[in-house]
N, C-alpha and C positions, 0 to 999 in steps of 0.2 A: 504494500500500500504506500501511497505517496506521502510526502511531507507537504506543508503549505507552500514550499518553494519549488516543488517538483511534481511531476506526474509519472505514473507507471503505465507503460504502453504494451499491451499484449500483442504478440505476433506468433505466427507459425515459425518453425525453425528451418524451413527450406531456404535455399540461397535466394530465390526470387522473393519470397515473403520478407526475408530480412532486408534485402535491398530496398523493397518498397517501403517498409516501415522506417528504415533509416532516413529516407527522404522526408518523411513526416517529422521525424525527430529533429532533423536539421532545420526544417521550416519553423518548428516550435522554438528551437534555440535562437533562431533569428529574431524571434519576438521575446527573447529573454525568459523563456519558459524551459526549465531544465526537465528533460525527459529521459527515462530509463526503459530500455527494452526488456520485456519478460517473455522468454520463449515458452510456448505452450504446445504440447503434442495433441493433435486432434485425431478423431476416428479415421479420417481419410489418410493421415500420415502413417497410421499403424498398419493399414491394409495395403501393402506394397504391390500385391499381384492382382488387385482388382481394378476394373475400369470404373470410371466415375459413375456411370449409370447403374453399376452393380452394387454400389455402396448403400442402397436403400433410399431413404428420404433425402431431400436436399438439405444442406447444412452440415455435411460430414466434415467440412474443412473449417467451419466457423463456430459451431455450437460450444465447444470447449472454451474458446476465447471469450465469448459473450457471457458464459456462466461465471467466469472470473470477474468480469465487469459487474454483473448483477450482485455477486457475492461481496463486492467491495475489495477484492484482493488487488485489482488493478483499476485504473481510472478510465482507460479507453482501450479499444482494440482496433487494429488495422486489418482490413479484409480486401480481397479482390471483389469488386461489386458483383461480378457474375456468380460468385460462390454464395452470395448472401440470399437466404430464402426470402420470398416476398412477404411471408408472414413472420413478423418480428415478435419476440417475447414481450409481455407486458413490462413496462418500466424501462425499456431500452429504445433509444432513438439513433438514427443516423445523424450524428451531430454535424458532420461535414462531408461534402463530396468535392475533393480537390479537382483542379482542372484535369479533364480527361485526356489520356493519351490516345493515339490512333486505335480505333476498334477493329481494324482490318485483319483478316486472316492472310497468311502468306503460304506459298508452297516453296519448300527448300529441297534442292537436289544437289548432288556433288558438282554438277556442271552448270547450275543456274538455269535449268530448263523450265519452260512454262508447263502448266498442267496439260495444255493442249498438245504439247510436243512429246509427251511420254508415249512410248510404244504400247501397242495393245498387250494386255496382260501384265503390265508393270505393276509392282507392289507399292501401294501408298499407305503410310502409317498415320493413324490419328486416334486420339483418345475419346473423340466426341461423336455421338450419334448424329448430331446436326451436320458436322463436317462430312461424315461418311455419306449421308444421304445427298448432300449437295454435290459431292464429287461424283457419285453414281448417277445423279441427274444429268450431269454434263458428259461424263465418261463412263457409261455402263460397262465398257470393256476392260476397265481397270480392276485390279484385285485390291480391295481396301481391307487392311489388317489392323488389329488392335495395337496400340502403342501406348505404353504406360510409363510413368516416371516424371521427374521434374524436367524443366526445359533443357538443361544441359545434358541430362541422361538421354532424352529423346534425340537430340542432335548427335550425340556420340553413337547411338545405335544406327543412325543413318550413315555416318562417316566410317565406322569401324571396318566393315567388310572390304571396302576399296583400299583403305590404308593398309590393312593387314595383308591383303593380296599383293599390294605394291612392295611392301616390306619383304615378303617371302620371295617375290620375283627378283628383287635386288640381292637378297642373300644367296639365292641359288646361282645367279649370274656371277657374283663375286667368288663363290666357291669354285664354280666351273672354270673361271678365268685363272684363279690361283692354281688349280690342279693342272691346267694346260701349261702354265708357265713352269711348274715344277717338273713336268714330264719333259719339256723342251730343254730345260737346264741340264738334265741328265744326258741328253744326246750331245749337245755342243753349245757353247756360249755364243757361237757365231750365227746360229740359225735364228730365224724369226719365230716369234711365238705362234704356235699353231692353234689359234682359238678364233672361231668365227661366230660365237654366240653374242648376245646383247652385252653392251658395255655402258658404263655410266661414268660421268665426269667425277662424281663424288662417291666416296666410300659410303657404305651403309650407315656407319656411325655419324658421318657428316650430314647425310640426308635426315637422319633422325633428329639431330641437334637443331636443324632448321625448322622442324615442325613447331606449331603453336602448342600451348599447353592443352588446349581443347583437343587437338589432334593426337597428342601423346596419350591423353586419357582415353581417347577412342581406341587406340591401339591395344589397350589392356582389357577392353570390354569383350565379354563373351556374348555373342548375338545369335539368337535362335532363328530370327526372321531377317532376311536381307531386304531392306527397303530401297526402292528406287527414288522415293520422294517421301517427305513428311509434310503435313499441314498443321500449322499451329498459329497462335496469335502473334502478330508483329510486336505488340506492346511487351509481351513476355520476353521476347528475344532482345529487345532494346533495353529493358530494365535489367536483364541478366548480363548485359555487356557483351552479348554474342553477335549482335547484328553486324558489327564491323568485320567479323571473321567469316561471314557467310554471304552467298549470293541468294537474295530472296526475291520472289516475284509476288507482288500484291495480287490477291484474287479479287475479281470485280464484285463490288458490294451488291450489285443488283442480283447476281446469281448465287453469291456466297454471303448472305446477310449474316452479320455477326450475332452472337448470343446477347441477350439483354444484359446491359451493364459492362460488356467487354471493353477493356481498356481503362475502366474507371476504378477508383479506390473508394472505399467506404470506411469512415471512422465512426465507430459506435461508442456510445456513452450512456450512463444512466440518465433518464429523463429529468430526474430531480437534482442533477449535479450542476454546480456552477460552471464546470469546465465545458459542458455541452454548449451553452450559449457562447462561451468564449471561442471555442473551436469553430463554431459557425461563423462568427465575425472574422476570424483570422484566416481560415483555410477554405471556406466554402466558395465554390465557383458557380454562380447562378445558372449559367447556360448548361453546364454539365449536369447540375442537379435536375433541371427541368427535363433534359434529354433522357437521362437514365430513369427518372421517375415515370416518364411516359412509357418507356420500354417495360418497366416492371409492372405497371398497372395492366398493360396488355397481356403480359405473361401470366399475371395472377388471374385475370379474367378468363384466359384460355385454359389455364391449368396445366401448362406444359412442363414446368420444372426442368429437371435434367433427364427426364425419362422419355422425351420425344424430340424429334428433329424440328426445332423451332428457332428461327432467326428473327430478331427484332432490332431495328436500329432507328434512332431518331436523332435529329440535329436541328438547331435553330437556324432558320433562314428567313430573315426579315421579321415579319409579324406572325410567322407560322412555325410550327414544329413539323418539319418534313419527316415523315415516318414510313418505313417499309417493313412489312411483315411477310415471312415466308414459312409455311408449314408444309412438311413433306412426309411421305410414307418412308419407312426405314430403308426401302430399296431405292428411294429417289425417283420412282417412276410416276408417282402421283404428287401433285403440288397445288397448293392454294397460296397465291402471293398477290399482294396489292401494295401500292404506295398511296399515301394520302397526306395532304397538308392539313394539320390540325390547328385550330385557333389557339394562339399562345395565351390569350386571356382566359381561356376555358379549357386548357389542354387536358386536364385530368378527366373531365366528363367526356370530352371528345375522344380520348383514348379508350374509355369504356365503351362508347358507341361503336368505335372502329372494331374493337375486339368482338362485340356482339354480332356485328355484320359478318365478320370472318367466320365466327362460329356457325352462323346460319348458312354460310356457303359450304360448310363441311369441314372446317378446320378442327372443330371439337371431335369429330368422328375420327380424323386421322390421328389426333393426339391420344384418344382413348384406345385406338387400335395399337399404337406404338407402346402404350403402357401395358397392355395385355401381353405383348410379345416380349 
């Protein structure tokens, strides 16, 4: 628990969560508020081999943190907004929604290929039902396989097979060349080396030394599935510091509508705490709050949670909240999608009406079907 001069900030212990939470701590310290991070393990962190949709109800990554807030053990908690259930416990509020990062999904391949350029039968990894359905809607010829782990783990699983194969190729070539030289030396020092295999300017050790830390870690990873591409959130890569090491291609927002709240952070606090109002004044970004609130209202009305392929994205455009919703079957072959400009002065009610219209068109049926599957 905090002292009057400081606050305790709950966070998950993953690298991405810690990086996100440290940005909040830094902003608080800029306002002369001393903040201390408190790492909390969540249900989602303990189930390493499960996909998000198999963890049960939404909130697997946030509930433990918010319980600490409500119990008074910490003052606030920092979450990825997309992990936050639309139904909040009594006595808890989203005290601040900082400026949102890009909500876009990206495709990452070793060679920087676009999704449309992947060969038939290529294997694409993703942890999300939504992303899987969106990929199959555009490319039903691809093989979409589960991909679990934090951001750097997912990237390492993509890079590992190619790096390991290249390392093995260089090792074999180096050994073959050394053997050829040894055989030739036994015949005469004047003869040319009798070796016609592949050669490399640098020794294997020098090649390895030039690899980035991410690539070296990839070399040590055991991979059961070889991925030709992976799809994940650009914001996660940027916040993890990996964006500069990869070639990413943004997926078009129209066909790959992000999940509600993607790219945004949520800072929760007790409704009756003085810090809640202060966080709102210091850190809340009005446009980001309106956008993600619109998305979360529609998600709540449709009942999608994380058990159905639902994409919802909103952003402020003049006097309107430009909103796009995409609901798909799990195989991506059926889709209900629509874009609508909502009145910013009455965006909450307009969002409920939009969700009701989509439900009447069959969106609720697709969501219920996905939940049963």
